[in-house]
All heavy atoms as TSV, in Angstrom:
chain	resi	resn	atom	element	x	y	z
A	1	MET	N	N	-8.888	14.836	-9.881
A	1	MET	CA	C	-8.820	15.839	-8.833
A	1	MET	C	C	-7.427	16.468	-8.889
A	1	MET	O	O	-6.430	15.779	-8.761
A	1	MET	CB	C	-9.061	15.172	-7.468
A	1	MET	CG	C	-8.966	16.106	-6.314
A	1	MET	SD	S	-9.648	15.468	-4.753
A	1	MET	CE	C	-8.708	14.014	-4.486
A	2	ASN	N	N	-7.387	17.739	-9.094
A	2	ASN	CA	C	-6.099	18.438	-9.141
A	2	ASN	C	C	-6.067	19.458	-8.021
A	2	ASN	O	O	-6.178	20.647	-8.252
A	2	ASN	CB	C	-5.924	19.104	-10.501
A	2	ASN	CG	C	-4.542	19.678	-10.686
A	2	ASN	OD1	O	-3.662	19.375	-9.893
A	2	ASN	ND2	N	-4.364	20.502	-11.678
A	3	ASP	N	N	-5.886	18.988	-6.823
A	3	ASP	CA	C	-6.006	19.826	-5.633
A	3	ASP	C	C	-4.752	19.665	-4.777
A	3	ASP	O	O	-4.832	19.396	-3.597
A	3	ASP	CB	C	-7.230	19.383	-4.838
A	3	ASP	CG	C	-7.977	20.553	-4.241
A	3	ASP	OD1	O	-7.542	21.686	-4.397
A	3	ASP	OD2	O	-9.008	20.299	-3.610
A	4	ASP	N	N	-3.593	19.850	-5.409
A	4	ASP	CA	C	-2.348	19.597	-4.704
A	4	ASP	C	C	-1.953	20.783	-3.836
A	4	ASP	O	O	-2.267	21.926	-4.108
A	4	ASP	CB	C	-1.236	19.290	-5.698
A	4	ASP	CG	C	-1.518	18.050	-6.531
A	4	ASP	OD1	O	-2.386	17.257	-6.122
A	4	ASP	OD2	O	-0.894	17.873	-7.576
A	5	ILE	N	N	-1.215	20.485	-2.782
A	5	ILE	CA	C	-0.694	21.479	-1.865
A	5	ILE	C	C	0.815	21.583	-2.086
A	5	ILE	O	O	1.480	20.573	-2.245
A	5	ILE	CB	C	-0.975	21.064	-0.391
A	5	ILE	CG1	C	-2.476	20.926	-0.127
A	5	ILE	CG2	C	-0.347	22.017	0.594
A	5	ILE	CD1	C	-3.253	22.204	-0.199
A	6	ALA	N	N	1.336	22.798	-2.070
A	6	ALA	CA	C	2.777	22.974	-2.232
A	6	ALA	C	C	3.512	22.200	-1.140
A	6	ALA	O	O	3.038	22.112	0.002
A	6	ALA	CB	C	3.113	24.463	-2.144
A	7	GLU	N	N	4.660	21.657	-1.499
A	7	GLU	CA	C	5.380	20.784	-0.584
A	7	GLU	C	C	5.696	21.458	0.747
A	7	GLU	O	O	5.538	20.845	1.813
A	7	GLU	CB	C	6.671	20.290	-1.242
A	7	GLU	CG	C	7.356	19.209	-0.451
A	7	GLU	CD	C	8.504	18.558	-1.187
A	7	GLU	OE1	O	8.622	18.763	-2.396
A	7	GLU	OE2	O	9.270	17.844	-0.544
A	8	GLY	N	N	6.131	22.699	0.741
A	8	GLY	CA	C	6.443	23.410	1.982
A	8	GLY	C	C	5.202	23.555	2.863
A	8	GLY	O	O	5.255	23.369	4.080
A	9	LYS	N	N	4.094	23.898	2.262
A	9	LYS	CA	C	2.831	24.030	2.993
A	9	LYS	C	C	2.390	22.665	3.528
A	9	LYS	O	O	1.856	22.562	4.632
A	9	LYS	CB	C	1.771	24.629	2.066
A	9	LYS	CG	C	0.420	24.796	2.666
A	9	LYS	CD	C	0.368	25.920	3.643
A	9	LYS	CE	C	-1.080	26.154	4.067
A	9	LYS	NZ	N	-1.199	27.038	5.172
A	10	TRP	N	N	2.594	21.619	2.728
A	10	TRP	CA	C	2.204	20.286	3.149
A	10	TRP	C	C	2.939	19.866	4.410
A	10	TRP	O	O	2.351	19.273	5.311
A	10	TRP	CB	C	2.433	19.265	2.025
A	10	TRP	CG	C	2.061	17.879	2.438
A	10	TRP	CD1	C	2.880	16.802	2.511
A	10	TRP	CD2	C	0.760	17.404	2.815
A	10	TRP	NE1	N	2.184	15.689	2.913
A	10	TRP	CE2	C	0.889	16.042	3.122
A	10	TRP	CE3	C	-0.479	18.011	2.955
A	10	TRP	CZ2	C	-0.192	15.267	3.542
A	10	TRP	CZ3	C	-1.554	17.240	3.374
A	10	TRP	CH2	C	-1.402	15.879	3.657
A	11	LYS	N	N	4.212	20.200	4.520
A	11	LYS	CA	C	4.976	19.832	5.709
A	11	LYS	C	C	4.359	20.434	6.956
A	11	LYS	O	O	4.360	19.836	8.019
A	11	LYS	CB	C	6.436	20.268	5.566
A	11	LYS	CG	C	7.195	19.415	4.588
A	11	LYS	CD	C	8.633	19.852	4.452
A	11	LYS	CE	C	9.342	18.992	3.430
A	11	LYS	NZ	N	10.735	19.408	3.242
A	12	GLN	N	N	3.786	21.649	6.820
A	12	GLN	CA	C	3.122	22.275	7.951
A	12	GLN	C	C	1.762	21.622	8.249
A	12	GLN	O	O	1.298	21.652	9.382
A	12	GLN	CB	C	2.877	23.755	7.650
A	12	GLN	CG	C	4.145	24.547	7.473
A	12	GLN	CD	C	3.905	25.960	6.973
A	12	GLN	OE1	O	2.761	26.348	6.738
A	12	GLN	NE2	N	4.952	26.718	6.813
A	13	MET	N	N	1.152	21.025	7.242
A	13	MET	CA	C	-0.184	20.442	7.391
A	13	MET	C	C	-0.168	18.976	7.822
A	13	MET	O	O	-1.206	18.425	8.136
A	13	MET	CB	C	-0.935	20.560	6.068
A	13	MET	CG	C	-1.299	21.998	5.711
A	13	MET	SD	S	-2.058	22.120	4.090
A	13	MET	CE	C	-3.540	21.169	4.326
A	14	ILE	N	N	0.985	18.355	7.829
A	14	ILE	CA	C	1.067	16.930	8.145
A	14	ILE	C	C	0.465	16.601	9.512
A	14	ILE	O	O	-0.244	15.601	9.674
A	14	ILE	CB	C	2.513	16.395	8.010
A	14	ILE	CG1	C	2.872	16.284	6.533
A	14	ILE	CG2	C	2.684	15.053	8.721
A	14	ILE	CD1	C	4.283	15.827	6.260
A	15	GLY	N	N	0.696	17.437	10.495
A	15	GLY	CA	C	0.127	17.200	11.822
A	15	GLY	C	C	-1.384	17.187	11.800
A	15	GLY	O	O	-2.023	16.344	12.421
A	16	LYS	N	N	-1.973	18.089	11.023
A	16	LYS	CA	C	-3.430	18.137	10.894
A	16	LYS	C	C	-3.936	16.915	10.160
A	16	LYS	O	O	-4.986	16.354	10.493
A	16	LYS	CB	C	-3.854	19.422	10.179
A	16	LYS	CG	C	-3.581	20.661	11.000
A	16	LYS	CD	C	-3.885	21.914	10.228
A	16	LYS	CE	C	-3.502	23.142	11.049
A	16	LYS	NZ	N	-3.658	24.356	10.305
A	17	ALA	N	N	-3.194	16.494	9.147
A	17	ALA	CA	C	-3.582	15.295	8.391
A	17	ALA	C	C	-3.492	14.056	9.279
A	17	ALA	O	O	-4.329	13.173	9.221
A	17	ALA	CB	C	-2.704	15.137	7.156
A	18	LYS	N	N	-2.491	14.017	10.123
A	18	LYS	CA	C	-2.324	12.888	11.054
A	18	LYS	C	C	-3.499	12.835	12.034
A	18	LYS	O	O	-3.976	11.751	12.372
A	18	LYS	CB	C	-0.994	13.051	11.815
A	18	LYS	CG	C	-0.642	11.889	12.704
A	18	LYS	CD	C	-0.267	10.679	11.921
A	18	LYS	CE	C	0.214	9.607	12.875
A	18	LYS	NZ	N	0.273	8.310	12.244
A	19	THR	N	N	-3.988	13.990	12.454
A	19	THR	CA	C	-5.148	14.040	13.326
A	19	THR	C	C	-6.387	13.549	12.595
A	19	THR	O	O	-7.204	12.803	13.152
A	19	THR	CB	C	-5.375	15.478	13.852
A	19	THR	OG1	O	-4.219	15.885	14.591
A	19	THR	CG2	C	-6.593	15.567	14.733
A	20	ALA	N	N	-6.523	13.953	11.350
A	20	ALA	CA	C	-7.698	13.564	10.554
A	20	ALA	C	C	-7.680	12.085	10.207
A	20	ALA	O	O	-8.733	11.425	10.190
A	20	ALA	CB	C	-7.759	14.395	9.275
A	21	TRP	N	N	-6.510	11.559	9.878
A	21	TRP	CA	C	-6.381	10.166	9.443
A	21	TRP	C	C	-5.272	9.489	10.221
A	21	TRP	O	O	-4.184	9.207	9.716
A	21	TRP	CB	C	-6.094	10.110	7.934
A	21	TRP	CG	C	-7.151	10.779	7.118
A	21	TRP	CD1	C	-8.440	10.346	6.949
A	21	TRP	CD2	C	-7.043	11.994	6.376
A	21	TRP	NE1	N	-9.125	11.212	6.143
A	21	TRP	CE2	C	-8.297	12.227	5.780
A	21	TRP	CE3	C	-6.009	12.906	6.146
A	21	TRP	CZ2	C	-8.527	13.343	4.977
A	21	TRP	CZ3	C	-6.244	14.015	5.372
A	21	TRP	CH2	C	-7.500	14.220	4.795
A	22	GLY	N	N	-5.548	9.200	11.464
A	22	GLY	CA	C	-4.546	8.655	12.389
A	22	GLY	C	C	-3.959	7.304	11.984
A	22	GLY	O	O	-2.899	6.949	12.472
A	23	GLN	N	N	-4.642	6.577	11.123
A	23	GLN	CA	C	-4.099	5.277	10.706
A	23	GLN	C	C	-3.000	5.410	9.667
A	23	GLN	O	O	-2.315	4.431	9.379
A	23	GLN	CB	C	-5.227	4.387	10.163
A	23	GLN	CG	C	-6.209	3.946	11.234
A	23	GLN	CD	C	-7.284	3.031	10.682
A	23	GLN	OE1	O	-7.118	2.395	9.659
A	23	GLN	NE2	N	-8.394	2.970	11.376
A	24	LEU	N	N	-2.848	6.601	9.100
A	24	LEU	CA	C	-1.765	6.810	8.127
A	24	LEU	C	C	-0.487	7.147	8.898
A	24	LEU	O	O	-0.516	7.883	9.881
A	24	LEU	CB	C	-2.100	7.965	7.187
A	24	LEU	CG	C	-3.354	7.782	6.311
A	24	LEU	CD1	C	-3.535	8.993	5.410
A	24	LEU	CD2	C	-3.253	6.514	5.481
A	25	THR	N	N	0.608	6.588	8.467
A	25	THR	CA	C	1.874	6.836	9.138
A	25	THR	C	C	2.464	8.166	8.701
A	25	THR	O	O	2.121	8.711	7.639
A	25	THR	CB	C	2.906	5.704	8.823
A	25	THR	OG1	O	3.250	5.787	7.438
A	25	THR	CG2	C	2.349	4.342	9.163
A	26	ASP	N	N	3.367	8.683	9.521
A	26	ASP	CA	C	4.060	9.922	9.161
A	26	ASP	C	C	4.781	9.745	7.829
A	26	ASP	O	O	4.776	10.651	6.987
A	26	ASP	CB	C	5.071	10.303	10.235
A	26	ASP	CG	C	4.404	10.764	11.526
A	26	ASP	OD1	O	3.220	11.132	11.504
A	26	ASP	OD2	O	5.084	10.750	12.573
A	27	ASP	N	N	5.394	8.598	7.641
A	27	ASP	CA	C	6.139	8.322	6.402
A	27	ASP	C	C	5.210	8.371	5.186
A	27	ASP	O	O	5.556	8.927	4.154
A	27	ASP	CB	C	6.821	6.956	6.504
A	27	ASP	CG	C	7.868	6.753	5.429
A	27	ASP	OD1	O	8.628	7.704	5.147
A	27	ASP	OD2	O	7.916	5.638	4.855
A	28	GLU	N	N	4.023	7.782	5.314
A	28	GLU	CA	C	3.065	7.811	4.209
A	28	GLU	C	C	2.637	9.235	3.893
A	28	GLU	O	O	2.538	9.623	2.717
A	28	GLU	CB	C	1.830	6.974	4.558
A	28	GLU	CG	C	2.092	5.504	4.545
A	28	GLU	CD	C	0.909	4.700	5.063
A	28	GLU	OE1	O	0.239	5.149	6.039
A	28	GLU	OE2	O	0.665	3.611	4.518
A	29	LEU	N	N	2.397	10.029	4.919
A	29	LEU	CA	C	1.984	11.409	4.709
A	29	LEU	C	C	3.092	12.228	4.076
A	29	LEU	O	O	2.839	13.043	3.190
A	29	LEU	CB	C	1.524	12.036	6.035
A	29	LEU	CG	C	0.222	11.462	6.588
A	29	LEU	CD1	C	-0.003	11.944	8.020
A	29	LEU	CD2	C	-0.940	11.835	5.706
A	30	ILE	N	N	4.313	12.006	4.499
A	30	ILE	CA	C	5.454	12.706	3.900
A	30	ILE	C	C	5.590	12.342	2.429
A	30	ILE	O	O	5.780	13.197	1.571
A	30	ILE	CB	C	6.753	12.397	4.679
A	30	ILE	CG1	C	6.690	13.084	6.066
A	30	ILE	CG2	C	7.988	12.871	3.907
A	30	ILE	CD1	C	7.757	12.601	7.026
A	31	LYS	N	N	5.478	11.059	2.114
A	31	LYS	CA	C	5.598	10.602	0.737
A	31	LYS	C	C	4.464	11.100	-0.145
A	31	LYS	O	O	4.647	11.258	-1.362
A	31	LYS	CB	C	5.671	9.084	0.664
A	31	LYS	CG	C	6.976	8.525	1.147
A	31	LYS	CD	C	7.006	7.010	1.093
A	31	LYS	CE	C	8.314	6.475	1.621
A	31	LYS	NZ	N	8.340	5.002	1.610
A	32	ALA	N	N	3.299	11.378	0.421
A	32	ALA	CA	C	2.178	11.893	-0.353
A	32	ALA	C	C	2.496	13.294	-0.900
A	32	ALA	O	O	1.968	13.690	-1.950
A	32	ALA	CB	C	0.909	11.928	0.485
A	33	LYS	N	N	3.350	14.033	-0.204
A	33	LYS	CA	C	3.822	15.354	-0.631
A	33	LYS	C	C	2.690	16.315	-0.961
A	33	LYS	O	O	2.824	17.163	-1.849
A	33	LYS	CB	C	4.753	15.233	-1.834
A	33	LYS	CG	C	6.030	14.484	-1.530
A	33	LYS	CD	C	6.925	14.439	-2.735
A	33	LYS	CE	C	8.189	13.631	-2.413
A	33	LYS	NZ	N	9.056	13.525	-3.570
A	34	GLY	N	N	1.558	16.173	-0.292
A	34	GLY	CA	C	0.452	17.087	-0.519
A	34	GLY	C	C	-0.319	16.836	-1.798
A	34	GLY	O	O	-1.154	17.635	-2.182
A	35	ARG	N	N	-0.063	15.710	-2.441
A	35	ARG	CA	C	-0.772	15.378	-3.677
A	35	ARG	C	C	-2.092	14.727	-3.302
A	35	ARG	O	O	-2.132	13.684	-2.666
A	35	ARG	CB	C	0.063	14.434	-4.541
A	35	ARG	CG	C	1.270	15.157	-5.133
A	35	ARG	CD	C	1.930	14.413	-6.249
A	35	ARG	NE	N	0.975	13.835	-7.174
A	35	ARG	CZ	C	1.216	12.753	-7.876
A	35	ARG	NH1	N	2.359	12.115	-7.755
A	35	ARG	NH2	N	0.311	12.275	-8.713
A	36	ALA	N	N	-3.156	15.356	-3.732
A	36	ALA	CA	C	-4.503	14.915	-3.382
A	36	ALA	C	C	-4.770	13.490	-3.838
A	36	ALA	O	O	-5.374	12.703	-3.115
A	36	ALA	CB	C	-5.533	15.859	-3.974
A	37	ASP	N	N	-4.300	13.130	-5.028
A	37	ASP	CA	C	-4.563	11.798	-5.548
A	37	ASP	C	C	-3.858	10.725	-4.720
A	37	ASP	O	O	-4.437	9.682	-4.429
A	37	ASP	CB	C	-4.197	11.688	-7.030
A	37	ASP	CG	C	-2.730	11.987	-7.320
A	37	ASP	OD1	O	-2.102	12.779	-6.561
A	37	ASP	OD2	O	-2.198	11.475	-8.319
A	38	LYS	N	N	-2.628	10.999	-4.301
A	38	LYS	CA	C	-1.908	10.013	-3.466
A	38	LYS	C	C	-2.555	9.891	-2.104
A	38	LYS	O	O	-2.709	8.793	-1.582
A	38	LYS	CB	C	-0.438	10.441	-3.311
A	38	LYS	CG	C	0.377	10.190	-4.528
A	38	LYS	CD	C	1.845	10.371	-4.206
A	38	LYS	CE	C	2.669	9.958	-5.383
A	38	LYS	NZ	N	3.934	9.384	-4.993
A	39	LEU	N	N	-2.924	11.013	-1.526
A	39	LEU	CA	C	-3.557	10.996	-0.214
A	39	LEU	C	C	-4.898	10.263	-0.266
A	39	LEU	O	O	-5.188	9.429	0.595
A	39	LEU	CB	C	-3.739	12.428	0.288
A	39	LEU	CG	C	-4.223	12.610	1.714
A	39	LEU	CD1	C	-3.322	11.883	2.710
A	39	LEU	CD2	C	-4.286	14.086	2.047
A	40	ALA	N	N	-5.686	10.526	-1.294
A	40	ALA	CA	C	-6.972	9.834	-1.434
A	40	ALA	C	C	-6.760	8.325	-1.599
A	40	ALA	O	O	-7.508	7.532	-1.038
A	40	ALA	CB	C	-7.740	10.386	-2.632
A	41	GLY	N	N	-5.732	7.952	-2.326
A	41	GLY	CA	C	-5.430	6.525	-2.494
A	41	GLY	C	C	-5.066	5.855	-1.170
A	41	GLY	O	O	-5.510	4.728	-0.888
A	42	LEU	N	N	-4.286	6.537	-0.371
A	42	LEU	CA	C	-3.917	5.998	0.946
A	42	LEU	C	C	-5.141	5.848	1.839
A	42	LEU	O	O	-5.302	4.837	2.522
A	42	LEU	CB	C	-2.903	6.930	1.619
A	42	LEU	CG	C	-1.497	6.947	1.049
A	42	LEU	CD1	C	-0.706	8.095	1.642
A	42	LEU	CD2	C	-0.800	5.621	1.300
A	43	ILE	N	N	-5.999	6.856	1.826
A	43	ILE	CA	C	-7.206	6.821	2.649
A	43	ILE	C	C	-8.124	5.695	2.173
A	43	ILE	O	O	-8.696	4.955	2.987
A	43	ILE	CB	C	-7.923	8.189	2.611
A	43	ILE	CG1	C	-7.051	9.240	3.332
A	43	ILE	CG2	C	-9.300	8.117	3.247
A	43	ILE	CD1	C	-7.452	10.655	3.048
A	44	GLN	N	N	-8.264	5.578	0.892
A	44	GLN	CA	C	-9.112	4.534	0.308
A	44	GLN	C	C	-8.623	3.157	0.753
A	44	GLN	O	O	-9.411	2.322	1.194
A	44	GLN	CB	C	-9.078	4.644	-1.212
A	44	GLN	CG	C	-9.917	3.597	-1.916
A	44	GLN	CD	C	-9.771	3.682	-3.434
A	44	GLN	OE1	O	-8.950	4.400	-3.970
A	44	GLN	NE2	N	-10.605	2.937	-4.126
A	45	GLU	N	N	-7.327	2.953	0.654
A	45	GLU	CA	C	-6.738	1.655	1.000
A	45	GLU	C	C	-6.821	1.374	2.495
A	45	GLU	O	O	-7.244	0.295	2.921
A	45	GLU	CB	C	-5.272	1.668	0.554
A	45	GLU	CG	C	-4.543	0.382	0.772
A	45	GLU	CD	C	-3.117	0.486	0.263
A	45	GLU	OE1	O	-2.935	0.754	-0.942
A	45	GLU	OE2	O	-2.201	0.312	1.086
A	46	ARG	N	N	-6.423	2.337	3.314
A	46	ARG	CA	C	-6.343	2.114	4.749
A	46	ARG	C	C	-7.695	2.054	5.435
A	46	ARG	O	O	-7.902	1.290	6.380
A	46	ARG	CB	C	-5.494	3.237	5.373
A	46	ARG	CG	C	-5.150	3.072	6.821
A	46	ARG	CD	C	-4.300	1.852	7.154
A	46	ARG	NE	N	-3.165	1.694	6.295
A	46	ARG	CZ	C	-1.954	2.217	6.478
A	46	ARG	NH1	N	-1.724	2.964	7.545
A	46	ARG	NH2	N	-0.982	1.992	5.632
A	47	TYR	N	N	-8.641	2.865	4.955
A	47	TYR	CA	C	-9.939	2.958	5.627
A	47	TYR	C	C	-11.055	2.212	4.891
A	47	TYR	O	O	-12.196	2.209	5.340
A	47	TYR	CB	C	-10.341	4.439	5.800
A	47	TYR	CG	C	-9.505	5.130	6.854
A	47	TYR	CD1	C	-8.333	5.785	6.513
A	47	TYR	CD2	C	-9.889	5.132	8.191
A	47	TYR	CE1	C	-7.562	6.433	7.474
A	47	TYR	CE2	C	-9.126	5.776	9.158
A	47	TYR	CZ	C	-7.971	6.431	8.778
A	47	TYR	OH	O	-7.205	7.055	9.732
A	48	GLY	N	N	-10.738	1.588	3.758
A	48	GLY	CA	C	-11.746	0.810	3.034
A	48	GLY	C	C	-12.862	1.660	2.452
A	48	GLY	O	O	-13.993	1.202	2.355
A	49	LYS	N	N	-12.529	2.868	2.067
A	49	LYS	CA	C	-13.531	3.766	1.469
A	49	LYS	C	C	-13.507	3.650	-0.031
A	49	LYS	O	O	-12.538	3.172	-0.620
A	49	LYS	CB	C	-13.219	5.215	1.887
A	49	LYS	CG	C	-13.342	5.438	3.378
A	49	LYS	CD	C	-13.111	6.880	3.722
A	49	LYS	CE	C	-13.238	7.087	5.219
A	49	LYS	NZ	N	-14.582	7.398	5.635
A	50	THR	N	N	-14.572	4.137	-0.655
A	50	THR	CA	C	-14.579	4.192	-2.111
A	50	THR	C	C	-13.668	5.339	-2.537
A	50	THR	O	O	-13.335	6.236	-1.733
A	50	THR	CB	C	-15.995	4.460	-2.682
A	50	THR	OG1	O	-16.404	5.780	-2.297
A	50	THR	CG2	C	-16.987	3.411	-2.196
A	51	ARG	N	N	-13.276	5.332	-3.788
A	51	ARG	CA	C	-12.434	6.399	-4.304
A	51	ARG	C	C	-13.135	7.758	-4.167
A	51	ARG	O	O	-12.525	8.741	-3.761
A	51	ARG	CB	C	-12.075	6.125	-5.780
A	51	ARG	CG	C	-11.077	7.093	-6.349
A	51	ARG	CD	C	-9.740	6.908	-5.701
A	51	ARG	NE	N	-8.773	7.850	-6.228
A	51	ARG	CZ	C	-7.509	7.848	-5.941
A	51	ARG	NH1	N	-7.023	6.926	-5.136
A	51	ARG	NH2	N	-6.690	8.728	-6.447
A	52	ASP	N	N	-14.426	7.790	-4.482
A	52	ASP	CA	C	-15.183	9.044	-4.388
A	52	ASP	C	C	-15.226	9.557	-2.941
A	52	ASP	O	O	-15.079	10.751	-2.694
A	52	ASP	CB	C	-16.612	8.868	-4.917
A	52	ASP	CG	C	-16.649	8.741	-6.433
A	52	ASP	OD1	O	-15.668	9.135	-7.100
A	52	ASP	OD2	O	-17.686	8.254	-6.942
A	53	GLU	N	N	-15.447	8.663	-1.974
A	53	GLU	CA	C	-15.482	9.055	-0.576
A	53	GLU	C	C	-14.130	9.628	-0.140
A	53	GLU	O	O	-14.071	10.657	0.542
A	53	GLU	CB	C	-15.829	7.865	0.319
A	53	GLU	CG	C	-17.250	7.394	0.214
A	53	GLU	CD	C	-17.500	6.083	0.953
A	53	GLU	OE1	O	-16.582	5.254	1.065
A	53	GLU	OE2	O	-18.635	5.901	1.414
A	54	ALA	N	N	-13.058	8.941	-0.522
A	54	ALA	CA	C	-11.719	9.379	-0.134
A	54	ALA	C	C	-11.385	10.729	-0.776
A	54	ALA	O	O	-10.834	11.618	-0.113
A	54	ALA	CB	C	-10.684	8.324	-0.545
A	55	GLU	N	N	-11.735	10.894	-2.045
A	55	GLU	CA	C	-11.470	12.174	-2.725
A	55	GLU	C	C	-12.253	13.314	-2.091
A	55	GLU	O	O	-11.734	14.413	-1.927
A	55	GLU	CB	C	-11.781	12.073	-4.217
A	55	GLU	CG	C	-10.762	11.246	-4.968
A	55	GLU	CD	C	-11.101	11.070	-6.435
A	55	GLU	OE1	O	-12.204	11.490	-6.869
A	55	GLU	OE2	O	-10.247	10.532	-7.153
A	56	LEU	N	N	-13.487	13.047	-1.690
A	56	LEU	CA	C	-14.295	14.057	-1.040
A	56	LEU	C	C	-13.680	14.458	0.304
A	56	LEU	O	O	-13.604	15.645	0.640
A	56	LEU	CB	C	-15.726	13.553	-0.845
A	56	LEU	CG	C	-16.697	14.535	-0.185
A	56	LEU	CD1	C	-16.835	15.816	-1.001
A	56	LEU	CD2	C	-18.066	13.864	0.001
A	57	GLU	N	N	-13.228	13.490	1.071
A	57	GLU	CA	C	-12.581	13.777	2.353
A	57	GLU	C	C	-11.350	14.654	2.151
A	57	GLU	O	O	-11.137	15.605	2.894
A	57	GLU	CB	C	-12.165	12.483	3.059
A	57	GLU	CG	C	-13.249	11.829	3.834
A	57	GLU	CD	C	-12.727	10.704	4.709
A	57	GLU	OE1	O	-11.596	10.776	5.231
A	57	GLU	OE2	O	-13.477	9.732	4.900
A	58	VAL	N	N	-10.533	14.311	1.170
A	58	VAL	CA	C	-9.308	15.071	0.909
A	58	VAL	C	C	-9.658	16.485	0.473
A	58	VAL	O	O	-9.085	17.469	0.952
A	58	VAL	CB	C	-8.432	14.370	-0.136
A	58	VAL	CG1	C	-7.273	15.266	-0.582
A	58	VAL	CG2	C	-7.895	13.063	0.423
A	59	ARG	N	N	-10.630	16.613	-0.408
A	59	ARG	CA	C	-11.033	17.939	-0.891
A	59	ARG	C	C	-11.522	18.807	0.282
A	59	ARG	O	O	-11.129	19.977	0.393
A	59	ARG	CB	C	-12.136	17.793	-1.940
A	59	ARG	CG	C	-12.441	19.052	-2.695
A	59	ARG	CD	C	-13.387	18.843	-3.865
A	59	ARG	NE	N	-12.972	17.733	-4.723
A	59	ARG	CZ	C	-13.709	16.660	-4.987
A	59	ARG	NH1	N	-14.934	16.532	-4.478
A	59	ARG	NH2	N	-13.268	15.690	-5.756
A	60	ARG	N	N	-12.324	18.231	1.138
A	60	ARG	CA	C	-12.822	18.972	2.299
A	60	ARG	C	C	-11.689	19.351	3.254
A	60	ARG	O	O	-11.647	20.443	3.799
A	60	ARG	CB	C	-13.882	18.172	3.031
A	60	ARG	CG	C	-15.190	18.110	2.295
A	60	ARG	CD	C	-16.203	17.288	3.044
A	60	ARG	NE	N	-17.497	17.317	2.349
A	60	ARG	CZ	C	-18.467	16.469	2.595
A	60	ARG	NH1	N	-18.334	15.528	3.518
A	60	ARG	NH2	N	-19.603	16.545	1.929
A	61	PHE	N	N	-10.767	18.432	3.457
A	61	PHE	CA	C	-9.616	18.687	4.322
A	61	PHE	C	C	-8.784	19.845	3.769
A	61	PHE	O	O	-8.447	20.777	4.479
A	61	PHE	CB	C	-8.750	17.424	4.439
A	61	PHE	CG	C	-7.486	17.643	5.208
A	61	PHE	CD1	C	-7.488	17.617	6.602
A	61	PHE	CD2	C	-6.289	17.888	4.559
A	61	PHE	CE1	C	-6.316	17.811	7.326
A	61	PHE	CE2	C	-5.110	18.087	5.263
A	61	PHE	CZ	C	-5.138	18.060	6.639
A	62	PHE	N	N	-8.495	19.797	2.463
A	62	PHE	CA	C	-7.703	20.863	1.840
A	62	PHE	C	C	-8.431	22.191	1.910
A	62	PHE	O	O	-7.834	23.223	2.170
A	62	PHE	CB	C	-7.366	20.517	0.402
A	62	PHE	CG	C	-6.242	19.512	0.231
A	62	PHE	CD1	C	-5.872	19.104	-1.021
A	62	PHE	CD2	C	-5.558	18.986	1.314
A	62	PHE	CE1	C	-4.829	18.207	-1.209
A	62	PHE	CE2	C	-4.535	18.082	1.146
A	62	PHE	CZ	C	-4.171	17.690	-0.121
A	63	ASP	N	N	-9.736	22.178	1.700
A	63	ASP	CA	C	-10.519	23.418	1.772
A	63	ASP	C	C	-10.463	24.036	3.180
A	63	ASP	O	O	-10.366	25.238	3.328
A	63	ASP	CB	C	-11.980	23.169	1.380
A	63	ASP	CG	C	-12.166	22.955	-0.106
A	63	ASP	OD1	O	-11.238	23.236	-0.906
A	63	ASP	OD2	O	-13.261	22.481	-0.492
A	64	ARG	N	N	-10.538	23.187	4.189
A	64	ARG	CA	C	-10.501	23.665	5.579
A	64	ARG	C	C	-9.114	24.177	5.996
A	64	ARG	O	O	-9.027	25.098	6.797
A	64	ARG	CB	C	-10.894	22.540	6.533
A	64	ARG	CG	C	-12.362	22.368	6.744
A	64	ARG	CD	C	-12.663	21.471	7.940
A	64	ARG	NE	N	-11.884	20.239	8.001
A	64	ARG	CZ	C	-12.256	19.082	7.434
A	64	ARG	NH1	N	-13.372	18.984	6.795
A	64	ARG	NH2	N	-11.480	18.017	7.554
A	65	HIS	N	N	-8.058	23.542	5.507
A	65	HIS	CA	C	-6.724	23.801	6.050
A	65	HIS	C	C	-5.763	24.511	5.099
A	65	HIS	O	O	-4.638	24.781	5.471
A	65	HIS	CB	C	-6.101	22.497	6.529
A	65	HIS	CG	C	-6.890	21.826	7.602
A	65	HIS	ND1	N	-7.005	22.319	8.862
A	65	HIS	CD2	C	-7.645	20.694	7.565
A	65	HIS	CE1	C	-7.790	21.528	9.586
A	65	HIS	NE2	N	-8.172	20.540	8.832
A	66	ARG	N	N	-6.183	24.785	3.921
A	66	ARG	CA	C	-5.306	25.376	2.917
A	66	ARG	C	C	-4.714	26.716	3.374
A	66	ARG	O	O	-3.559	26.982	3.166
A	66	ARG	CB	C	-6.063	25.561	1.613
A	66	ARG	CG	C	-5.242	26.112	0.492
A	66	ARG	CD	C	-6.041	26.315	-0.754
A	66	ARG	NE	N	-6.894	25.203	-1.089
A	66	ARG	CZ	C	-6.543	24.191	-1.879
A	66	ARG	NH1	N	-5.349	24.171	-2.405
A	66	ARG	NH2	N	-7.363	23.215	-2.130
A	67	ASP	N	N	-5.516	27.554	4.008
A	67	ASP	CA	C	-5.070	28.914	4.335
A	67	ASP	C	C	-4.587	29.067	5.773
A	67	ASP	O	O	-4.356	30.169	6.225
A	67	ASP	CB	C	-6.209	29.908	4.093
A	67	ASP	CG	C	-6.593	29.948	2.609
A	67	ASP	OD1	O	-5.698	29.835	1.761
A	67	ASP	OD2	O	-7.793	30.075	2.331
A	68	GLY	N	N	-4.441	27.996	6.454
A	68	GLY	CA	C	-3.930	28.167	7.800
A	68	GLY	C	C	-4.351	27.098	8.665
A	68	GLY	O	O	-4.050	26.568	9.545
């Protein structure tokens, strides 16, 4: 999955990501830097999802929030 968000844009999206995945810490979201693979890994680990489920969630999140 190559669905990364530019770092500046990601900083604006962190609040939305925190709403979507409240179990992830602000620090974890900051360190993910908008990289889809890192975010999917965090979701997989924290929520006990399969890799495919986590990647699908991230893809849908990015599709919904990429432009605003």
